[in-house]
C-alpha positions in Angstrom: -21.8 12.5 7.2 -21.8 10.6 10.3 -18.3 9.1 11.5 -19.6 5.7 10.5 -20.1 6.6 6.7 -16.7 8.4 6.6 -15.2 5.0 7.8 -17.3 2.9 5.0 -15.8 5.7 2.4 -12.2 5.6 3.8 -12.5 1.7 3.7 -13.5 1.5 0.6 -10.9 3.8 -1.0 -7.9 2.7 0.8 -9.3 -1.3 -0.1 -9.9 0.0 -3.9 -6.4 1.8 -4.1 -4.3 -0.9 -2.3 -6.1 -3.7 -4.4 -5.4 -2.0 -7.6 -1.7 -1.5 -6.5 -1.0 -5.1 -5.6 -2.3 -6.2 -8.9 1.5 -6.0 -10.7 3.4 -7.3 -7.8 1.2 -10.4 -8.2 1.2 -10.9 -11.7 5.2 -9.9 -11.7 5.2 -12.9 -9.2 6.5 -10.1 -6.1 4.1 -10.0 -3.7 6.5 -10.2 -0.7 7.7 -6.8 -2.2 4.5 -5.3 -0.5 5.3 -6.3 3.0 9.0 -5.1 2.6 8.0 -1.9 1.5 5.3 -1.8 4.3 8.1 -2.0 6.9 11.0 -0.3 4.9 9.7 2.8 4.6 9.4 3.8 8.6 12.9 4.8 8.7 11.9 7.5 6.3 8.9 8.8 7.8 11.1 8.8 11.4 13.8 10.7 9.2 11.2 13.4 7.6 9.7 13.7 11.3 12.7 14.4 12.9 13.5 17.0 10.6 10.5 19.0 10.1 8.9 17.9 13.6 5.0 17.8 11.6 3.3 14.6 11.3 0.8 16.0 9.2 3.8 17.5 6.5 3.2 15.9 2.8 7.0 15.7 3.0 6.7 12.5 5.5 4.7 10.5 2.4 8.1 11.7 0.1 10.9 10.9 2.4 9.0 7.4 3.1 8.6 7.0 -0.8 12.2 7.5 -1.1 12.8 5.2 1.6 11.1 2.3 -0.2 12.8 3.1 -3.4 16.1 2.5 -1.5 15.2 -0.9 -0.3 13.9 -1.6 -3.9 17.7 -0.2 -4.8 19.5 -2.2 -2.5 17.8 -5.3 -3.1 18.5 -5.1 -7.0 22.3 -4.8 -5.9 22.3 -7.8 -3.6 20.7 -9.8 -6.5 22.9 -8.9 -9.5 26.3 -10.0 -7.2 24.2 -13.1 -8.0 25.3 -15.1 -4.6 21.9 -14.1 -3.1 18.3 -14.9 -4.4 15.6 -12.3 -4.3 13.4 -12.9 -2.0 16.3 -13.7 0.7 17.8 -10.5 -0.5 14.5 -8.4 0.4 14.0 -10.1 4.1 17.7 -9.2 4.7 16.7 -5.5 3.5 13.3 -4.9 4.7 13.9 -6.2 8.0 17.3 -4.2 8.7 15.6 -1.0 7.3 12.4 -1.5 9.7 14.7 -2.6 12.8 16.6 0.9 12.0 13.2 2.9 11.9 12.2 1.1 15.4 15.3 1.9 17.1 15.6 5.3 16.0 11.6 5.8 17.0 12.6 4.6 20.4 15.6 7.1 20.7 14.5 10.0 19.3 10.7 10.1 20.1 10.3 8.9 23.3 7.8 12.4 24.5 6.2 12.2 20.8 3.2 10.9 19.9 4.5 9.1 17.2 4.7 5.0 17.9 5.8 2.2 15.5 2.5 0.1 16.7 0.4 2.9 15.2 1.7 2.1 11.8 1.7 -1.7 12.1 -2.1 -1.9 13.3 -3.7 1.8 12.3 -7.3 2.3 13.3 -9.9 3.0 10.3 -12.6 3.9 13.4 -10.6 7.1 14.2 -9.3 8.0 10.6 -13.1 9.6 10.4 -12.5 12.4 13.5 -8.7 14.3 11.9 -10.1 16.5 9.5 -8.6 18.8 6.6 -9.3 22.5 5.5 -8.2 24.1 3.3 -8.6 27.7 2.9 -11.5 27.4 6.0 -13.5 24.9 4.0 -13.6 21.5 5.5 -12.5 18.6 2.8 -13.1 16.0 4.9 -11.1 13.8 6.7 -7.6 13.7 6.5 -7.1 9.9 5.3 -10.1 10.7 2.7 -8.0 13.0 1.1 -5.1 11.4 0.9 -6.5 7.9 -0.4 -8.6 10.2 -2.7 -5.7 11.6 -4.2 -3.6 8.2 -4.3 -6.4 6.4 -6.1 -6.9 9.2 -8.6 -3.8 9.4 -9.8 -3.0 5.6 -9.7 -6.1 5.4 -11.8 -4.6 8.1 -14.1 -1.3 6.2 -14.5 -2.6 3.1 -15.2 -4.7 4.6 -18.1 -1.7 6.6 -19.4 0.7 3.5 -19.3 -1.8 0.7 -19.6 0.0 -0.7 -23.3 3.5 -0.4 -21.5 2.0 -2.3 -18.2 0.4 -5.1 -20.3 3.8 -5.1 -21.5 6.2 -5.7 -19.2 3.8 -7.9 -17.1 3.6 -10.6 -19.6 6.7 -10.3 -22.1 9.4 -8.0 -20.8 11.8 -8.8 -23.4 9.0 -8.1 -25.8 8.8 -4.4 -24.1 12.7 -4.2 -23.9 12.8 -4.3 -27.8 9.7 -2.2 -28.8 11.9 0.3 -27.2 10.2 0.6 -23.8 12.0 0.7 -20.7 10.9 -2.2 -18.4 12.7 -1.8 -15.2 12.2 1.8 -15.3 8.3 1.7 -15.3 8.4 -1.0 -12.9 10.6 1.2 -10.5 7.9 3.9 -10.9 5.2 1.4 -10.0 6.8 0.3 -7.1 7.1 3.9 -6.3 3.4 4.1 -6.4 2.8 1.5 -4.3 5.0 3.1 -1.7 3.2 6.2 -2.0 0.1 4.1 -1.4 1.1 2.1 1.6 2.5 4.9 3.4 -0.7 7.0 2.5 -2.8 4.3 4.5 -0.8 3.7 7.1 -1.9 6.1 9.4 -5.8 4.7 9.0 -5.0 1.1 7.8 -1.7 0.2 9.2 0.6 -2.0 7.5 -1.1 -5.6 8.2 -4.1 -4.4 6.6 -2.0 -2.8 3.8 -0.3 -5.9 2.9 -3.8 -8.2 2.8 -5.5 -5.8 0.6 -2.5 -5.4 -1.8 -2.3 -9.1 -1.8 -5.3 -11.2 -1.2 -7.6 -9.5 -3.9 -5.1 -9.5 -6.5 -4.5 -13.0 -6.0 -8.0 -13.8 -6.5 -8.7 -11.8 -9.8 -5.3 -13.5 -10.6 -7.5 -17.0 -10.3 -10.6 -15.5 -12.3 -9.1 -14.2 -15.2 -5.3 -13.9 -17.4 -6.4 -10.5 -18.9 -5.1 -7.5 -17.3 -7.7 -5.1 -17.6 -10.5 -7.8 -16.1 -7.9 -8.3 -13.4 -7.7 -4.5 -11.8 -11.2 -4.3 -12.0 -12.1 -7.7 -10.6 -9.3 -6.9 -7.7 -10.7 -3.4 -7.2 -14.5 -4.6 -6.7 -13.5 -7.9 -4.2 -11.2 -4.7 -2.2 -14.1 -2.5 -2.3 -16.6 -5.6 -1.1 -13.7 -6.4 1.6 -14.2 -3.2 3.0 -17.9 -2.9 3.0 -18.3 -6.1 4.5 -15.1 -5.6 7.2 -16.8 -2.4 8.2 -20.1 -3.4 8.6 -18.5 -6.4 10.5 -16.6 -4.1 12.8 -19.4 -1.9 13.5 -21.7 -5.3 14.5 -18.8 -6.6 16.9 -18.0 -3.5 18.3 -13.8 -3.6 16.7 -11.7 -2.1 15.2 -12.2 -2.4 11.3 -8.6 -3.6 10.3 -9.0 -7.0 11.1 -12.6 -7.5 9.6 -11.5 -6.1 6.8 -8.5 -8.0 6.2 -10.1 -11.5 7.2 -13.2 -10.9 4.8 -10.3 -10.5 1.7 -8.6 -13.7 2.6 -12.1 -15.0 2.8 -13.0 -13.9 -0.6 -9.8 -15.7 -1.8 -10.3 -19.0 -0.2 -13.9 -19.1 -1.6 -12.7 -18.3 -5.1 -9.6 -21.3 -4.9 -12.1 -23.5 -3.6 -14.8 -22.9 -5.9 
């Protein structure tokens, strides 16, 4: 396939995966968590790279996911003191962890092609160039393989635990009385969000990841109160943002991240207005 076609495919996969991941965050009124996770995983990436010295190692994603869980645990620990509200605790923890990651990268990765601005900005236009080979077979761009795996895994999780997700989304007390463990399931969901965010970093960057996790999910939340429909609408809006954003970026000759985020925001504004 041509580079432009691969860019369309990667953008759609990334947009759909992020849009689905953001639904529970919006329903649980934790949209700011996506911003926190997208920054708090940086120390995990840096630490894993310093240990293994391999930018393509899957252990970077594992370490980043653990870093995201550390952020969630630290926020919950602070909130339990009842002296600081959740939004304030989240802002303190994720900004602190991101600062640690920036300092570590500045001190230890001066001569390595591994820069924080790449994680923040990303560039879908170049994601189609770096291909993944397995046993001599070209499986396509690495971003395509990683985002496809994340999307399939997320869809499987939603399918298997849909009833439980619906319970914790709308009535956490009833979920607890029914024998479920809402906090554990919520933590697992945040772990999935962390992994998807990390997988999308190199291609999309954190700014686009946050936009795709929140705007389509928030728009779908305005259109329906049924969780299944909300997932479907959010995924559809995310895919439309990806297609229109890449097309606009190709026409203007610029990076796709900005146009895709703009399309997602424009869709939300149109739905709010009409």
